[in-house]
C-alpha positions in Angstrom: 66.9 86.7 131.2 65.4 89.8 130.1 65.4 89.8 126.3 66.2 92.8 125.9 69.7 92.1 127.7 70.2 89.4 125.2 70.7 91.8 122.4 73.6 93.2 121.6 74.4 95.7 119.5 77.1 95.1 116.4 78.2 98.3 115.1 79.2 98.1 111.7 82.4 99.2 111.5 83.9 96.9 114.0 82.1 93.8 113.0 83.7 94.3 109.3 87.0 94.9 110.5 87.4 92.1 113.1 85.8 89.8 110.2 88.9 91.1 107.8 91.3 89.9 110.6 91.6 86.4 109.3 94.2 85.6 107.4 92.0 83.1 104.9 89.2 85.7 104.0 91.7 88.7 104.1 93.9 86.6 101.5 91.2 85.4 99.4 89.5 89.3 98.9 93.2 90.4 97.6 93.5 87.5 95.4 89.8 88.1 93.8 89.9 92.0 93.3 93.8 91.8 92.1 94.7 88.4 90.6 91.0 87.1 89.0 90.4 84.9 91.9 94.3 83.3 91.6 95.8 82.0 94.6 98.9 84.3 94.5 98.4 86.0 98.0 99.0 83.2 100.7 97.1 83.2 104.3 100.4 82.3 105.5 102.6 85.0 104.5 100.4 87.7 106.2 101.2 89.5 109.3 99.2 92.1 110.8 100.3 95.3 111.3 99.4 98.5 113.7 96.7 99.8 111.9 97.4 103.6 113.4 98.4 105.7 111.2 98.7 108.8 112.6 101.8 110.7 111.8 103.2 114.6 112.2 103.6 116.8 109.0 106.5 119.3 109.5 106.2 122.5 107.8 108.4 125.7 107.4 107.0 127.3 109.9 105.0 125.1 112.1 104.1 121.2 113.4 101.1 119.7 112.7 100.1 116.1 114.0 97.4 113.9 111.3 95.4 111.5 113.2 94.4 108.5 111.1 93.4 104.9 111.8 93.4 102.8 109.1 91.0 99.8 109.2 92.6 96.5 108.3 96.6 96.6 107.4 98.6 93.5 106.6 101.8 93.2 105.9 102.4 90.1 103.1 106.4 88.5 103.2 107.4 86.3 100.2 110.1 85.0 100.1 112.2 85.6 97.3 115.7 84.4 95.4 117.5 87.3 96.9 115.6 87.6 100.1 111.9 88.7 101.6 109.5 90.8 99.5 107.4 92.7 100.9 103.8 94.6 100.1 101.5 96.1 102.6 97.8 95.7 102.1 95.2 97.6 103.8 90.6 97.1 103.7 88.6 99.9 104.6 85.1 99.7 105.1 82.7 102.3 104.0 79.2 101.8 105.1 78.2 104.7 103.2 79.2 106.7 100.2 82.0 109.1 100.5 82.1 111.6 98.0 86.1 112.2 99.0 87.1 108.7 98.7 89.7 108.9 96.7 91.5 111.6 98.1 90.9 109.6 101.6 92.6 107.0 100.6 95.5 108.9 99.1 95.6 110.0 102.3 95.8 106.9 104.8 98.7 105.3 101.9 100.4 108.1 102.6 100.2 107.9 106.3 101.6 104.3 105.7 104.6 105.7 103.5 105.2 109.1 106.2 105.8 106.1 108.7 107.8 104.1 106.7 109.9 107.3 105.8 110.3 108.3 109.2 111.7 105.0 110.6 114.3 104.9 107.9 115.1 108.4 108.5 115.8 107.9 112.3 118.6 106.3 111.2 120.3 109.3 109.3 121.0 111.6 112.5 124.3 112.4 111.3 125.8 112.5 107.8 128.0 109.7 108.2 128.1 108.1 105.1 126.2 110.5 103.3 126.3 112.4 100.2 125.0 116.0 100.9 121.4 114.6 98.9 121.0 112.0 100.8 121.7 113.5 104.4 119.3 116.3 103.3 116.4 114.1 101.9 117.4 111.5 105.2 117.2 108.8 102.9 119.9 106.8 101.2 119.5 106.6 96.9 119.1 103.3 97.7 116.8 102.9 100.4 113.1 101.8 99.4 109.8 101.8 100.9 107.0 99.2 100.9 104.2 99.8 98.5 100.7 99.7 99.8 97.9 98.5 98.5 94.2 99.6 99.6 91.2 97.8 98.6 87.4 100.0 99.6 85.1 97.5 100.8 81.5 98.8 100.6 78.3 97.5 101.9 76.0 99.9 101.9 73.0 99.9 100.0 72.7 102.3 97.0 74.9 101.8 94.2 78.2 103.4 94.4 77.8 106.7 92.3 80.9 108.3 93.8 84.4 108.7 92.5 86.8 105.8 92.4 89.8 108.3 91.2 90.9 111.5 92.3 90.7 112.7 88.9 86.8 112.1 89.2 86.7 114.6 92.0 88.5 117.4 90.3 87.4 119.9 87.5 90.3 120.2 85.5 90.4 121.7 82.0 90.9 119.8 79.4 94.1 121.0 78.3 96.4 120.5 81.9 94.4 116.9 82.4 97.9 115.1 81.5 99.8 116.8 83.8 97.4 116.7 87.0 98.7 113.7 88.8 95.7 110.7 89.6 95.2 108.7 91.7 93.1 105.7 91.8 91.9 103.7 94.4 90.1 99.8 94.1 86.6 99.8 95.2 84.5 96.5 96.0 81.0 96.6 96.3 78.9 93.7 98.5 75.8 94.5 96.8 76.9 93.5 93.4 80.1 92.7 92.1 82.0 90.1 89.5 84.4 88.5 92.0 86.1 85.1 91.9 86.4 84.0 96.0 87.0 80.6 96.8 86.9 81.3 100.4 83.5 79.9 101.8 82.8 82.7 104.2 83.4 85.2 101.4 81.5 83.5 99.0 78.3 82.9 102.1 78.9 87.0 103.1 78.8 88.4 99.3 75.9 86.2 98.1 74.1 87.4 101.7 74.4 91.3 101.5 73.9 91.1 97.8 70.3 89.6 98.9 69.6 92.2 101.5 71.5 94.9 100.1 69.0 94.4 96.7 66.5 97.2 96.5 64.8 95.1 93.5 63.1 92.8 95.4 60.7 93.4 98.7 62.0 92.6 102.3 59.8 89.6 102.8 61.0 88.2 99.8 64.7 89.3 100.6 64.3 87.7 104.1 62.6 84.2 102.4 66.1 83.9 100.2 68.5 85.1 102.7 66.8 82.6 104.9 66.8 79.7 102.6 70.4 80.4 101.4 71.5 80.0 105.1 69.8 76.9 105.7 71.6 75.2 102.5 74.8 76.4 102.7 74.7 76.2 106.7 75.9 79.2 107.0 78.8 80.1 109.7 78.2 81.9 112.8 80.8 84.9 111.9 78.9 85.3 108.7 76.0 85.7 110.2 77.4 88.5 112.9 79.1 90.3 109.8 76.1 90.6 107.9 74.3 91.6 110.7 76.4 94.0 111.6 76.8 95.4 107.7 72.9 95.8 107.9 73.2 98.0 111.3 71.4 95.5 113.1 70.6 94.4 116.4 70.8 90.3 116.9 70.2 87.5 119.8 73.4 86.0 119.4 71.5 83.0 121.7 70.3 81.9 118.1 73.2 80.7 116.9 73.8 77.9 119.9 70.7 76.0 119.0 71.9 76.6 115.1 68.2 76.6 114.4 65.9 79.7 113.2 69.3 82.0 113.0 68.1 83.9 109.7 65.0 84.4 110.8 65.9 86.0 113.9 68.3 88.1 112.4 65.5 89.2 109.8 63.2 90.0 112.7 65.7 92.2 114.8 66.8 93.9 111.4 63.0 94.9 110.9 63.0 96.5 114.6 65.7 98.0 114.0 64.2 99.7 111.1 61.9 100.8 112.6 64.0 102.5 115.4 66.1 103.7 112.7 63.0 105.5 111.8 61.8 107.2 114.8 66.0 108.4 115.3 65.8 110.2 111.8 62.6 112.1 112.2 64.3 113.1 116.1 67.4 114.3 114.4 65.8 116.2 111.6 63.9 118.0 114.5 66.9 118.7 116.5 68.9 119.5 113.1 65.8 122.2 111.9 65.1 123.8 115.5 68.9 124.2 116.0 69.2 125.9 112.0 66.2 127.8 112.6 68.1 129.2 115.9 71.1 129.8 114.2 73.4 127.4 116.3 76.9 126.4 114.5 77.2 123.0 113.3 79.7 121.6 116.0 77.0 122.8 118.7 74.2 121.2 116.5 76.2 117.8 116.4 76.9 117.6 120.0 73.6 118.3 120.9 72.8 114.9 118.1 75.3 113.1 120.1 73.8 114.2 123.3 69.9 113.3 122.4 70.7 110.5 120.6 73.6 108.4 122.1 75.0 107.9 118.8 78.2 108.7 117.6 79.9 111.5 116.1 80.1 110.1 112.3 76.2 109.1 112.2 75.5 112.5 113.6 77.3 114.3 110.7 75.9 111.7 108.6 72.0 113.2 109.4 73.6 116.7 109.3 74.7 115.8 106.1 71.5 114.8 104.6 69.1 117.3 106.4 70.7 120.0 106.6 70.5 121.2 103.4 67.5 120.0 103.4 66.0 122.4 106.2 68.0 126.0 104.8 
């Protein structure tokens, strides 16, 4: 078979989402982030929830549809003395630094709350059994929504230098700072962290990502360290695939069946992908520069980038953000 046909493109966001679908790995991450590694959340307590977070926002004069989709979200159901305790837990994977991430997380969480509210309000189409305030609210005083906690899993090469709170995005006069509501996000950097992890796959994934994302050493040194680590720890196939996807590389899936030289093959493919990415970046810069010179709109340039380079809208937007300012 042609070697090219053996290569399968692993999209970073897809492969990372798939990794965190595993309840053991998911629970271990949240225990590390929230409880310093203590085994508070049990894998068997977790159930998958629909990741679709779109909702309808109603205004006085119009209705607006808000599109949103979570990467991974599960509900934790824990038996307590008087019933079942519920908490929603979400993971948002992030390959690139996003300087509006606290606001995005706030929006994702609001979407979860809004869907709960809408479902609850649907029970109160009539005023029977409700006082005037409850009927107006479409919510009884005793009704409660399920809380949501979101962790941002950032697996980019650069250190996160964006805000981690809504306040960090705002220019707030000091005298009113205490009165401006804040919103905090929980950030995990794959490249460097102090998490106490117990799941073997999680430990290997974070250790390998720390190695390949380390900018203080050469690529050759990183390659040798990762290969040595993988051989010594007999790294699981799912971990290698996730690491490869997060590194935005192409890999030969056949090497995993042999169980030999998988890390060597991985880094050869990463190197080749890096060369292709360099060519792609150069072409993207040229398309953007020419588009701006001829007065094309950003929308037209983004369409050209997607069509010419066969890339997603998100990648095209990243190139536009990177090169658009340089050429203006």
